[in-house]
LUMTORDO-86830 format. One record per residue (C-alpha): residue in one letter; residue number from 1; x, y, z. Coordinates in pm, 1 decimal. Layout:
- A|NUM|X|Y|Z
...
//
This chain:
- X|1|5904.6|3526.4|-13349.2
- X|2|5863.3|3333.9|-13022.6
- X|3|5940.1|3441.6|-12669.5
- X|4|6250.7|3226.4|-12668.6
- X|5|6395.9|3427.3|-12954.8
- X|6|6513.8|3750.2|-12794.5
- X|7|6501.3|3995.6|-13088.4
- X|8|6802.4|4204.1|-13183.0
- X|9|6789.8|4582.0|-13225.3
- X|10|6693.1|4569.0|-13592.6
- X|11|6408.0|4330.4|-13519.2
- X|12|6281.9|4552.3|-13239.1
- X|13|6287.3|4853.5|-13463.8
- X|14|6037.5|4692.9|-13700.2
- X|15|5847.3|4461.7|-13466.2
- X|16|5578.3|4712.6|-13381.2
- X|17|5484.2|4754.8|-13746.9
- X|18|5488.1|4388.4|-13851.2
- X|19|5149.6|4277.2|-13986.1
- X|20|4987.5|4016.2|-13765.3
- X|21|5017.3|3654.0|-13879.8
- X|22|4708.6|3521.0|-14047.7
- X|23|4673.5|3219.4|-13819.5
- X|24|4712.7|3171.3|-13445.0
- X|25|4992.5|3421.7|-13382.9
- X|26|4844.5|3765.2|-13334.0
- X|27|5044.1|3824.0|-13016.2
- X|28|5380.5|3750.1|-13178.5
- X|29|5506.1|4108.6|-13215.8
- X|30|5396.5|4186.6|-12860.7
- X|31|5560.3|3869.2|-12732.5
- X|32|5893.6|3948.8|-12889.4
- X|33|5884.8|4303.8|-12758.0
- X|34|5796.7|4172.9|-12410.0
- X|35|6103.2|3950.8|-12402.8
- X|36|6328.7|4232.6|-12519.9
- X|37|6180.4|4476.0|-12268.1
- X|38|6244.8|4238.7|-11982.9
- X|39|6598.1|4166.1|-12098.2
- X|40|6654.5|4541.1|-12089.5
- X|41|6499.8|4569.3|-11743.7
- X|42|6728.3|4301.4|-11606.7
- X|43|7054.5|4426.9|-11744.6
- X|44|7057.3|4302.3|-12101.9
- X|45|7038.1|4641.3|-12269.6
- X|46|7206.4|4976.4|-12254.4
- X|47|6907.6|5134.1|-12080.1
- X|48|6850.2|4890.0|-11798.4
- X|49|6573.9|5072.0|-11611.0
- X|50|6750.8|4972.0|-11287.2
- X|51|6788.4|5207.1|-10993.6
- X|52|7141.7|5302.6|-11098.4
- X|53|7244.2|5655.0|-11002.2
- X|54|7389.7|5923.0|-11223.7
- X|55|7605.7|6001.1|-10924.1
- X|56|7773.6|5777.5|-10669.7
- X|57|7587.7|5961.5|-10395.4
- X|58|7349.7|5715.8|-10227.0
- X|59|7182.6|5970.5|-10005.6
- X|60|6831.8|6097.3|-10072.3
- X|61|6820.9|6320.3|-9767.3
- X|62|6892.9|6630.0|-9972.4
- X|63|6588.2|6553.0|-10187.9
- X|64|6350.8|6558.1|-9892.6
- X|65|6317.9|6932.6|-9855.3
- X|66|6025.6|7169.2|-9836.8
- X|67|5826.3|6973.3|-10092.2
- X|68|5824.7|6657.8|-9876.0
- X|69|5531.1|6765.4|-9663.8
- X|70|5346.8|6876.9|-9977.5
- X|71|5412.5|6541.0|-10142.5
- X|72|5271.4|6343.8|-9852.4
- X|73|4967.6|6569.5|-9813.0
- X|74|4889.7|6603.0|-10185.5
- X|75|4565.7|6456.8|-10323.0
- X|76|4615.9|6087.2|-10393.9
- X|77|4584.2|5996.1|-10760.9
- X|78|4516.1|5646.5|-10889.5
- X|79|4882.1|5612.1|-10987.0
- X|80|5003.1|5729.6|-10646.9
- X|81|4768.4|5485.1|-10471.9
- X|82|4890.7|5203.6|-10694.7
- X|83|5253.1|5287.9|-10613.3
- X|84|5175.9|5289.0|-10240.5
- X|85|5010.2|4948.1|-10270.6
- X|86|5310.9|4811.7|-10460.1
- X|87|5513.7|4892.9|-10149.5
- X|88|5261.3|4817.8|-9876.7
- X|89|5056.2|4530.2|-10013.0
- X|90|5070.3|4218.4|-10225.6
- X|91|4964.6|4434.8|-10518.3
- X|92|4713.0|4690.5|-10634.7
- X|93|4361.3|4637.5|-10760.6
- X|94|4093.9|4886.1|-10856.6
- X|95|3915.6|4818.6|-10528.3
- X|96|4228.5|4874.1|-10320.7
- X|97|4320.5|5187.5|-10517.3
- X|98|3976.3|5330.2|-10441.1
- X|99|4016.9|5244.8|-10073.6
- X|100|4356.5|5416.8|-10050.7
- X|101|4217.6|5728.1|-10219.4
- X|102|3918.9|5730.7|-9986.4
- X|103|4099.3|5661.3|-9658.2
- X|104|4437.8|5816.9|-9728.2
- X|105|4766.7|5638.4|-9674.4
- X|106|4750.9|5643.1|-9294.4
- X|107|4381.7|5552.7|-9291.7
- X|108|4442.8|5255.6|-9520.2
- X|109|4719.8|5134.5|-9289.2
- X|110|4490.0|5169.4|-8988.5
- X|111|4222.1|4967.2|-9166.2
- X|112|4471.9|4694.2|-9249.4
- X|113|4612.8|4685.1|-8896.6
- X|114|4256.7|4645.1|-8766.8
- X|115|4173.2|4350.2|-8991.4
- X|116|4159.4|4013.7|-8819.6
- X|117|4418.7|3767.1|-8944.8
- X|118|4284.6|3542.2|-9218.1
- X|119|4268.7|3167.1|-9161.6
- X|120|4597.4|2987.4|-9096.9
- X|121|4785.4|2779.8|-9351.5
- X|122|4800.7|2495.2|-9101.2
- X|123|4424.6|2479.1|-9057.2
- X|124|4374.7|2487.4|-9434.1
- X|125|4609.9|2191.3|-9474.9
- X|126|4420.9|1997.5|-9209.1
- X|127|4088.5|2088.7|-9368.6
- X|128|4211.7|1952.0|-9701.5
- X|129|4324.0|1625.7|-9542.9
- X|130|4697.1|1671.6|-9599.0
- X|131|4764.2|1532.6|-9250.3
- X|132|4704.3|1177.7|-9365.8
- X|133|4984.7|936.2|-9279.5
- X|134|5066.4|895.3|-9648.3
- X|135|5171.7|1261.2|-9663.6
- X|136|5424.3|1250.9|-9379.7
- X|137|5727.0|1263.5|-9610.5
- X|138|5571.4|1495.6|-9865.4
- X|139|5565.8|1870.7|-9917.5
- X|140|5224.8|1839.9|-10080.9
- X|141|4976.2|2111.4|-9994.0
- X|142|5224.9|2371.7|-9869.9
- X|143|5252.5|2568.8|-10192.7
- X|144|4874.4|2577.0|-10233.4
- X|145|4822.0|2696.2|-9876.3
- X|146|5083.4|2967.5|-9923.4
- X|147|4976.8|3101.7|-10264.1
- X|148|4616.2|3106.8|-10145.2
- X|149|4705.1|3347.6|-9864.6
- X|150|4927.4|3567.8|-10079.6
- X|151|4669.0|3604.4|-10356.0
- X|152|4335.0|3601.8|-10179.0
- X|153|4368.0|3709.6|-9814.9
- X|154|4212.0|4049.9|-9742.4
- X|155|4487.0|4134.7|-9490.3
- X|156|4723.7|4218.8|-9772.6
- X|157|4956.7|4434.4|-9559.6
- X|158|5000.9|4151.3|-9309.6
- X|159|5083.3|3911.9|-9593.4
- X|160|5343.9|4153.8|-9730.3
- X|161|5514.9|4193.6|-9392.1
- X|162|5503.2|3818.1|-9332.5
- X|163|5677.0|3762.4|-9665.3
- X|164|5938.5|4026.9|-9579.5
- X|165|6007.8|3867.4|-9240.8
- X|166|6042.3|3526.8|-9406.7
- X|167|6328.9|3674.0|-9610.9
- X|168|6507.8|3809.5|-9302.8
- X|169|6462.2|3526.7|-9053.4
- X|170|6487.0|3252.9|-9315.7
- X|171|6377.8|2893.4|-9262.5
- X|172|6321.5|2708.4|-9589.9
- X|173|6094.1|2409.7|-9633.4
- X|174|6358.5|2188.8|-9793.7
- X|175|6575.6|2219.9|-9482.6
- X|176|6304.1|2117.1|-9236.5
- X|177|6422.0|1758.8|-9226.6
- X|178|6449.3|1468.9|-8989.5
- X|179|6093.8|1438.7|-8861.1
- X|180|5878.1|1447.4|-9172.2
- X|181|5573.4|1670.2|-9220.5
- X|182|5767.5|1942.0|-9401.6
- X|183|5449.6|2099.1|-9540.7
- X|184|5314.0|2143.4|-9189.5
- X|185|5646.4|2265.4|-9050.6
- X|186|5669.9|2529.8|-9321.6
- X|187|5305.6|2630.4|-9272.0
- X|188|5362.5|2657.3|-8897.3
- X|189|5662.9|2882.8|-8953.5
- X|190|5477.9|3120.9|-9184.2
- X|191|5182.9|3123.4|-8944.6
- X|192|5425.3|3216.0|-8663.9
- X|193|5570.6|3504.4|-8866.1
- X|194|5223.8|3622.4|-8960.5
- X|195|5105.4|3618.5|-8599.2
- X|196|5395.1|3849.8|-8510.3
- X|197|5395.2|4069.5|-8821.8
- X|198|5251.2|4365.9|-8630.3
- X|199|5387.2|4262.0|-8292.7
- X|200|5724.1|4304.8|-8122.4
- X|201|6047.2|4187.4|-8282.1
- X|202|6181.8|4065.6|-7947.1
- X|203|5874.1|3848.1|-7901.4
- X|204|5921.1|3716.5|-8253.9
- X|205|6283.8|3625.0|-8178.1
- X|206|6171.4|3426.6|-7875.1
- X|207|5912.2|3234.2|-8074.2
- X|208|6149.4|3168.3|-8364.1
- X|209|6409.8|3039.6|-8118.7
- X|210|6177.7|2771.5|-7985.3
- X|211|6004.5|2681.7|-8311.6
- X|212|6039.4|2329.8|-8445.0
- X|213|6075.9|2449.1|-8806.8
- X|214|6372.6|2671.4|-8717.2
- X|215|6512.8|2404.3|-8486.4
- X|216|6515.3|2165.1|-8779.2
- X|217|6638.0|2415.1|-9038.3
- X|218|6933.8|2545.8|-8836.8
- X|219|6997.4|2209.6|-8669.3
- X|220|6979.7|2307.1|-8302.5
- X|221|6685.7|2077.5|-8231.7
- X|222|6837.1|1806.6|-8012.1
- X|223|7146.3|2021.2|-7945.6
- X|224|7352.6|1873.8|-7658.0
- X|225|7584.1|2037.6|-7407.2
- X|226|7955.4|1980.0|-7453.2
- X|227|8096.1|1638.5|-7363.1
- X|228|8458.8|1660.0|-7245.1
- X|229|8491.2|1285.0|-7272.7
- X|230|8415.9|1275.0|-7644.9
- X|231|8526.7|1628.7|-7726.9
- X|232|8186.1|1719.9|-7871.2
- X|233|8060.0|2077.8|-7867.9
- X|234|7713.0|2228.2|-7910.4
- X|235|7590.5|2289.2|-8262.7
- X|236|7668.6|2652.9|-8351.5
- X|237|7444.8|2701.3|-8655.5
- X|238|7163.2|2888.8|-8489.4
- X|239|7385.1|3097.1|-8262.8
- X|240|7579.8|3222.7|-8564.8
- X|241|7284.3|3297.4|-8792.4
- X|242|7078.3|3450.2|-8511.1
- X|243|7346.4|3716.4|-8478.4
- X|244|7464.3|3746.3|-8837.7
- X|245|7129.3|3742.3|-9018.2
- X|246|6840.8|3785.9|-8775.5
- X|247|6959.6|4063.0|-8541.9
- X|248|7294.1|4247.1|-8553.5
- X|249|7485.8|4160.7|-8871.2
- X|250|7857.6|4124.4|-8920.6
- X|251|7981.8|4480.1|-8859.3
- X|252|7899.5|4747.3|-8607.8
- X|253|7658.9|5008.0|-8743.7
- X|254|7572.9|5366.8|-8685.4
- X|255|7205.5|5446.9|-8631.2
- X|256|7182.5|5536.5|-9002.0
- X|257|7287.0|5185.2|-9107.4
- X|258|7635.0|5284.4|-9224.9
- X|259|7933.2|5089.8|-9084.8
- X|260|8119.2|5231.0|-8787.9
- X|261|8488.8|5272.9|-8861.9
- X|262|8798.4|5280.7|-8645.8
- X|263|9104.0|5415.3|-8825.1
- X|264|8913.7|5367.5|-9149.2
- X|265|8833.3|4999.3|-9088.6
- X|266|8499.3|4841.6|-9008.3
- X|267|8458.1|4670.5|-8673.1
- X|268|8311.5|4321.6|-8645.4
- X|269|8015.6|4270.8|-8415.5
- X|270|8115.1|3925.8|-8291.5
- X|271|8391.3|3665.3|-8302.0
- X|272|8403.3|3288.8|-8308.7
- X|273|8429.7|3294.2|-7930.3
- X|274|8098.4|3481.3|-7916.7
- X|275|7937.1|3217.6|-8139.0
- X|276|8068.2|2936.2|-7919.1
- X|277|7953.4|3112.8|-7604.4
- X|278|7603.3|3175.9|-7737.4
- X|279|7569.4|2821.3|-7871.5
- X|280|7583.9|2691.1|-7513.8
- X|281|7249.5|2861.0|-7451.4
- X|282|7076.1|2674.9|-7732.2
- X|283|7123.4|2329.0|-7584.6
- X|284|6858.7|2097.5|-7446.5
- X|285|6580.4|2203.6|-7683.5
- X|286|6385.3|1936.3|-7869.1
- X|287|6040.9|1846.5|-7994.6
- X|288|5754.7|1841.0|-7747.1
- X|289|5560.0|1528.6|-7835.9
- X|290|5308.0|1596.1|-7555.1
- X|291|5240.0|1227.4|-7509.7
- X|292|5209.9|1168.1|-7882.6
- X|293|5444.1|1073.4|-8163.9
- X|294|5561.2|1210.3|-8495.2
- X|295|5292.8|1001.3|-8664.1
- X|296|5085.7|1320.2|-8677.5
- X|297|5218.9|1670.8|-8751.4
- X|298|5097.3|1836.9|-8429.4
- X|299|5446.0|1854.8|-8277.2
- X|300|5558.9|2096.0|-8551.3
- X|301|5316.3|2360.2|-8427.3
- X|302|5411.8|2341.7|-8059.5
- X|303|5716.2|2526.3|-7923.7
- X|304|6013.4|2304.9|-7853.3
- X|305|6055.6|2169.7|-7502.5
- X|306|6356.6|2204.6|-7274.1
- X|307|6523.2|1879.6|-7161.5
- X|308|6734.2|1982.8|-6859.3
- X|309|6984.1|1695.6|-6866.5
- X|310|7094.1|1801.1|-7216.3
- X|311|7129.0|2171.1|-7133.8
- X|312|7456.5|2348.9|-7055.0
- X|313|7414.6|2506.0|-6711.1
- X|314|7755.8|2672.7|-6697.6
- X|315|7798.8|3042.0|-6769.1
- X|316|7783.3|3156.6|-7131.8
- X|317|7973.0|3467.5|-7236.8
- X|318|7920.8|3652.7|-7566.8
- X|319|7894.3|4010.8|-7696.2
- X|320|8064.7|4135.0|-7382.9
- X|321|7794.5|3998.8|-7152.8
- X|322|7739.5|3679.2|-6958.2
- X|323|7440.8|3454.0|-6903.0
- X|324|7505.1|3331.9|-6552.4
- X|325|7564.4|2973.4|-6444.6
- X|326|7284.3|2761.7|-6303.1
- X|327|6998.6|2900.0|-6512.9
- X|328|6746.5|2664.1|-6664.0
- X|329|6724.3|2645.4|-7043.5
- X|330|6425.1|2878.1|-7081.7
- X|331|6569.8|3143.7|-6849.9
- X|332|6910.8|3120.7|-7015.9
- X|333|6754.0|3169.1|-7360.1
- X|334|6551.9|3466.3|-7241.0
- X|335|6861.7|3628.9|-7093.7
- X|336|7063.0|3564.4|-7411.2
- X|337|6796.9|3706.2|-7640.8
- X|338|6766.1|4012.7|-7418.2
- X|339|7141.0|4070.1|-7450.5
- X|340|7125.6|4043.4|-7828.9
- X|341|6812.6|4256.9|-7860.5
- X|342|6975.5|4528.5|-7651.3
- X|343|7259.7|4558.8|-7905.2
- X|344|7265.5|4893.6|-8085.2
- X|345|7280.8|4724.2|-8426.4
- X|346|6937.5|4561.6|-8412.5
- X|347|6740.9|4877.8|-8493.9
- X|348|6934.9|4991.0|-8802.0
- X|349|7009.7|4636.4|-8921.8
- X|350|6646.7|4521.8|-8927.9
- X|351|6502.0|4861.0|-9026.4
- X|352|6722.1|4888.6|-9334.4
- X|353|6625.7|4541.5|-9452.2
- X|354|6255.3|4612.3|-9408.1
- X|355|6295.1|4929.2|-9613.7
- X|356|6473.6|4725.2|-9880.9
- X|357|6199.6|4464.1|-9890.3
- X|358|5917.7|4718.1|-9916.6
- X|359|6038.8|5044.7|-10067.0
- X|360|6392.5|5089.6|-10199.4
- X|361|6717.4|4898.3|-10228.3
- X|362|6929.7|5199.4|-10134.6
- X|363|6757.7|5393.2|-9856.0
- X|364|6934.9|5710.0|-9754.3
- X|365|7109.2|5715.4|-9416.8
- X|366|6852.3|5973.1|-9309.4
- X|367|6565.7|5736.2|-9397.9
- X|368|6728.7|5449.9|-9207.4
- X|369|6790.5|5679.8|-8911.2
- X|370|6423.2|5779.5|-8892.6
- X|371|6299.1|5420.0|-8905.1
- X|372|6567.1|5282.5|-8672.0
- X|373|6476.9|5555.3|-8423.4
- X|374|6116.6|5431.8|-8426.1
- X|375|6239.6|5072.6|-8393.8
- X|376|6437.5|5171.8|-8084.2
- X|377|6150.6|5369.5|-7934.0
- X|378|5796.3|5373.6|-8067.4
- X|379|5720.5|5692.5|-7877.8
- X|380|5603.3|5499.1|-7573.7
- X|381|5941.9|5365.7|-7470.5
- X|382|5899.7|5029.8|-7647.1
- X|383|6172.3|4885.2|-7867.5
- X|384|6090.5|4655.0|-8157.9
- X|385|5727.2|4758.2|-8219.7
- X|386|5684.9|4633.1|-8577.4
- X|387|5349.2|4802.6|-8630.4
- X|388|5507.0|5138.8|-8551.0
- X|389|5806.2|5058.4|-8772.6
- X|390|5589.3|4956.3|-9068.0
- X|391|5373.6|5266.8|-9034.2
- X|392|5674.5|5498.9|-9018.4
- X|393|5850.3|5320.3|-9302.9
- X|394|5557.5|5344.1|-9545.7
- X|395|5455.0|5698.6|-9453.8
- X|396|5808.3|5836.1|-9456.2
- X|397|5851.5|6130.1|-9697.1
- X|398|6116.6|5938.3|-9892.9
- X|399|5872.1|5656.3|-9956.0
- X|400|5588.7|5889.7|-10050.1
- X|401|5770.9|6142.5|-10267.2
- X|402|5663.1|6084.8|-10625.0
- X|403|5909.2|5922.1|-10865.5
- X|404|5990.6|6077.2|-11202.8
- X|405|5658.3|6062.3|-11387.6
- X|406|5612.5|5873.7|-11712.1
- X|407|5385.9|6144.0|-11851.1
- X|408|5245.4|6474.3|-11738.1
- X|409|4914.0|6299.2|-11682.3
- X|410|5059.9|6090.8|-11400.7
- X|411|5251.0|6371.0|-11229.6
- X|412|5124.0|6401.5|-10872.3
- X|413|5384.6|6606.8|-10685.9
- X|414|5703.1|6798.0|-10728.6
- X|415|5960.2|6533.4|-10807.9
- X|416|6303.8|6535.0|-10650.8
- X|417|6355.1|6161.3|-10625.1
- X|418|6712.3|6063.8|-10712.3
- X|419|6800.2|5798.2|-10967.0
- X|420|6924.7|5571.2|-10688.9
- X|421|6572.7|5529.0|-10550.6
- X|422|6373.8|5214.0|-10625.6
- X|423|6392.5|4837.2|-10624.6
- X|424|6342.1|4544.5|-10855.3
- X|425|6015.3|4366.9|-10781.1
- X|426|6077.4|4009.7|-10677.5
- X|427|5950.6|3756.5|-10933.6
- X|428|5690.9|3609.8|-10698.8
- X|429|5567.1|3960.4|-10617.1
- X|430|5528.0|4038.8|-10988.3
- X|431|5315.8|3728.0|-11022.5
- X|432|5099.7|3808.0|-10720.1
- X|433|5071.5|4173.0|-10832.8
- X|434|4907.6|4046.3|-11153.7
- X|435|4691.9|3792.5|-10968.6
- X|436|4564.3|4051.5|-10719.7
- X|437|4505.9|4314.6|-10986.9
- X|438|4269.8|4087.3|-11179.6
- X|439|4106.9|3896.1|-10894.7
- X|440|4263.8|3560.5|-10973.1
- X|441|4083.4|3285.3|-10788.2
- X|442|4063.2|2909.9|-10751.8
- X|443|3707.0|2787.1|-10796.4
- X|444|3805.0|2447.3|-10658.3
- X|445|4006.9|2600.1|-10370.0
- X|446|4299.4|2381.7|-10479.5
- X|447|4531.3|2675.0|-10568.2
- X|448|4733.5|2444.3|-10789.4
- X|449|5020.5|2681.3|-10866.4
- X|450|5289.1|2464.9|-10712.8
- X|451|5658.4|2530.5|-10661.2
- X|452|5767.4|2812.7|-10893.5
- X|453|6141.8|2793.9|-10816.5
- X|454|6265.4|2681.9|-11159.0
- X|455|6412.3|2992.8|-11326.8
- X|456|6404.5|2845.6|-11677.6
- X|457|6037.6|2753.4|-11683.7
- X|458|5872.1|2933.3|-11392.2
- X|459|5940.7|3237.3|-11169.3
- X|460|6281.7|3145.2|-11031.0
- X|461|6145.5|3204.8|-10679.8
- X|462|5877.5|3052.9|-10458.7
- X|463|5765.1|3136.3|-10103.8
- X|464|5974.9|2976.5|-9826.0
- X|465|6191.9|2795.6|-10080.5
- X|466|6513.2|2991.3|-10039.2
- X|467|6818.2|2780.5|-10131.1
- X|468|6989.9|2874.0|-9803.1
- X|469|6956.9|3070.6|-9479.4
- X|470|7101.4|3367.2|-9671.1
- X|471|6769.8|3411.9|-9855.0
- X|472|6715.1|3421.5|-10230.5
- X|473|6944.9|3724.7|-10246.0
- X|474|7176.8|3911.4|-10012.8
- X|475|7079.3|4262.2|-9895.0
- X|476|7418.5|4390.0|-10011.6
- X|477|7427.9|4218.6|-10351.2
- X|478|7581.6|4420.7|-10633.3
- X|479|7545.2|4303.3|-10995.7
- X|480|7903.3|4275.0|-11126.1
- X|481|8022.5|4497.5|-11409.7
- X|482|7704.7|4703.1|-11398.9
- X|483|7604.1|5065.9|-11374.3
- X|484|7473.6|4981.8|-11029.3
- X|485|7822.1|4870.8|-10921.5
- X|486|7980.5|5179.7|-11077.8
- X|487|7739.9|5396.5|-10878.9
- X|488|7832.0|5216.6|-10554.3
- X|489|7472.5|5098.9|-10508.1
- X|490|7319.0|4761.8|-10427.2
- X|491|7037.3|4573.9|-10602.4
- X|492|6952.6|4263.0|-10397.7
- X|493|6685.2|4112.5|-10623.2
- X|494|6920.1|4119.0|-10921.5
- X|495|7094.6|3817.5|-10767.7
- X|496|6800.0|3617.9|-10908.0
- X|497|6838.2|3767.0|-11254.0
- X|498|7015.0|3609.8|-11550.2
- X|499|6935.6|3529.2|-11913.5
- X|500|6756.8|3207.5|-11820.8
- X|501|6536.1|3364.5|-11554.9
- X|502|6454.3|3660.0|-11780.3
- X|503|6314.2|3441.3|-12055.8
- X|504|6161.6|3192.7|-11813.0
- X|505|5967.9|3467.6|-11639.2
- X|506|5825.5|3612.2|-11961.0
- X|507|5720.4|3270.7|-12087.5
- X|508|5561.8|3181.7|-11754.5
- X|509|5371.6|3508.0|-11725.0
- X|510|5255.1|3498.7|-12086.4
- X|511|5098.9|3159.4|-12017.4
- X|512|4958.9|3270.7|-11680.8
- X|513|4801.8|3581.0|-11835.8
- X|514|4638.8|3386.5|-12117.3
- X|515|4542.3|3063.0|-11943.1
- X|516|4588.5|3104.2|-11569.8
- X|517|4804.7|2871.2|-11363.1
- X|518|4659.1|2534.2|-11275.9
- X|519|4309.4|2605.8|-11150.9
- X|520|4388.7|2970.1|-11067.6
- X|521|4219.8|3193.2|-11324.2
- X|522|4207.9|3574.2|-11362.8
- X|523|3904.5|3791.1|-11428.9
- X|524|3952.7|4044.4|-11709.1
- X|525|3595.4|4172.7|-11716.4
- X|526|3715.0|4522.6|-11624.0
- X|527|3947.5|4531.6|-11926.2
- X|528|3714.6|4396.3|-12195.3
- X|529|3532.5|4731.9|-12248.3
- X|530|3872.1|4894.5|-12314.7
- X|531|4005.1|4637.8|-12560.1
- X|532|3900.7|4825.7|-12875.0
- X|533|4108.7|5126.3|-12770.1
- X|534|4469.6|5013.9|-12732.0
- X|535|4578.0|5341.6|-12572.4
- X|536|4301.5|5331.2|-12312.0
- X|537|4371.2|4964.9|-12240.4
- X|538|4742.2|5030.2|-12191.8
- X|539|4675.9|5333.7|-11971.3
- X|540|4453.0|5130.9|-11741.2
- X|541|4701.1|4843.5|-11706.5
- X|542|4988.4|5087.5|-11663.5
- X|543|4803.4|5257.9|-11378.9
- X|544|4700.8|4946.8|-11188.5
- X|545|5006.5|4726.8|-11239.6
- X|546|5289.7|4975.2|-11297.0
- X|547|5164.8|5276.2|-11097.7
- X|548|5166.5|5486.4|-11413.4
- X|549|5543.5|5460.0|-11443.2
- X|550|5577.7|5322.3|-11795.8
- X|551|5753.4|5589.0|-12000.4
- X|552|5650.4|5739.9|-12331.9
- X|553|5911.9|5553.9|-12537.4
- X|554|5808.6|5219.1|-12395.2
- X|555|5440.1|5298.2|-12443.8
- X|556|5501.8|5388.8|-12807.8
- X|557|5666.6|5054.0|-12866.2
- X|558|5382.4|4871.9|-12692.0
- X|559|5108.8|5061.0|-12875.9
- X|560|5268.9|4979.2|-13208.0
- X|561|5240.7|4610.3|-13128.8
- X|562|4887.7|4635.6|-12987.4
- X|563|4753.9|4843.7|-13274.9
- X|564|4886.7|4583.4|-13516.6
- X|565|4657.8|4324.6|-13360.6
- X|566|4299.3|4268.2|-13480.2
- X|567|4020.5|4336.5|-13232.6
- X|568|3697.5|4280.0|-13423.1
- X|569|3594.9|3961.5|-13241.9
- X|570|3563.7|3877.5|-12874.3
- X|571|3854.3|3633.4|-12905.2
- X|572|4072.1|3894.9|-13074.5
- X|573|3992.5|4154.3|-12807.9
- X|574|4086.0|3905.8|-12536.4
- X|575|4408.4|3829.3|-12721.4
- X|576|4488.5|4201.8|-12724.2
- X|577|4430.2|4216.6|-12348.1
- X|578|4665.9|3923.1|-12298.9
- X|579|4932.0|4092.3|-12509.5
- X|580|4897.8|4425.3|-12328.8
- X|581|4930.2|4259.0|-11989.4
- X|582|5235.0|4059.0|-12096.6
- X|583|5402.2|4372.1|-12230.0
- X|584|5345.1|4564.2|-11907.7
- X|585|5460.4|4273.0|-11691.2
- X|586|5784.4|4266.4|-11893.4
- X|587|5841.6|4642.7|-11899.8
- X|588|6147.9|4785.8|-11723.6
- X|589|5926.8|5039.2|-11548.9
- X|590|5716.4|4759.9|-11399.6
- X|591|6009.4|4533.9|-11311.9
- X|592|6183.5|4819.6|-11129.2
- X|593|5947.4|5009.5|-10900.8
- X|594|6055.5|5368.9|-10850.1
//
């Protein structure tokens, strides 16, 4: 049985008791079970493990009752710490679990907020010599610089928020065209997001709006004012996506993120006239060469420059407000962004997406209300304070209430969490969760993981390689003909999931677990002493990777496969470790974090 042969029900029923092959195939039963488990997790089986609700009610507010305070204040177990890190970090490790238990949730956040930012992607590219003229039209080096930060940087919370922001205010490397140096443009954009990850969202909007990478991606670099003689009009790409995706969305929202309705119908936030009016503001911006040329990548790191003769100086009206005539380009942009940022939608629109990226696909209206309230006012009268938003989001009782426990041993609090709570882990997060858990490193500092976008052979997702400005998946995506759809829920990450990506992921992770990826190798020294005891080995991996959420039925299936494997030699014990890791990485309870 190979990973490409998804076993049927009869095969699964006997797979755990198959005797191991005599040559070179001891992991075969485990491999087949891993593929079947993942197919189940991603919708291929009757018990999908997805956050589908037994009721169409999406609200968790009724579950956050008297036990909420107890849940947050309860002693932190290893499993609870691991679950917190799955939401707040790039993944759990034994060291991070110990730190969370020692400092507490709030203390761990404070420690992460206090960490200095790790070295920039841009500087790493320069240090590796990727700024040579021969690399101008190449993306070489970007993936290495990005994976290095995600896997190895100590500021793991900052990396997680940077990744989340990159999936809200999207600018993908393949769209940064026209000037060359795409690797540097993409690195500059991620560095910009990282620098603002704990800052103010209004400041971030201003920096995004003058960044060369975004100017290239949404084609407003070189944008010209209207020309009545030729009938040309300013490019509207950025104006539209700034409103639709980065700030206010398509429909007017209540503070709790639900659509406002008039006579039962939703109300749009803007019209085509608003887009055309706002587009006038984003004219006259282009690359600041600062006396140089595009022969070096330095321009991609500098904010764009305003060229007054190209800028529309007439009044610009949108969203019921007007940027007055006669303003220079920088002042006009500031006024326009202030108008947008003042819109009531920004708080709930951005807060809900941050909750979706970190905690749950279907946050209750009460949860969104609490976080949007902090977004609108951090307690000191400041709107858009991302540090305050992140803190509130991760410490919220809905985030910290324990999910249904896999076993009594992992029960940490009274559980009232509804079936609608949870989210599918993104493929690249699953990979980094494994890499962080087992201290994967690159001895050569080459980080030769590469582009992992191919769903058939790799992860089906790779940082800053979204196929469009709409991200890898839409925040409102609903898998068709699914229990999730029947329950009136959403499951954004499932937009990446199909039969090809399911098998591709298992194959890729099985190879990564056993052999590393490129020069990036894991360290399993902490697991080797447990390899003789399959139950102990599985418990440890379940705790660190899956936050103790793998259920009894799944564990029984896994243990059957692991116990069928020999473990007398060092090589056999390592093979058992590889199999156990692959099984957990494919388990529904790992794929869907509750």
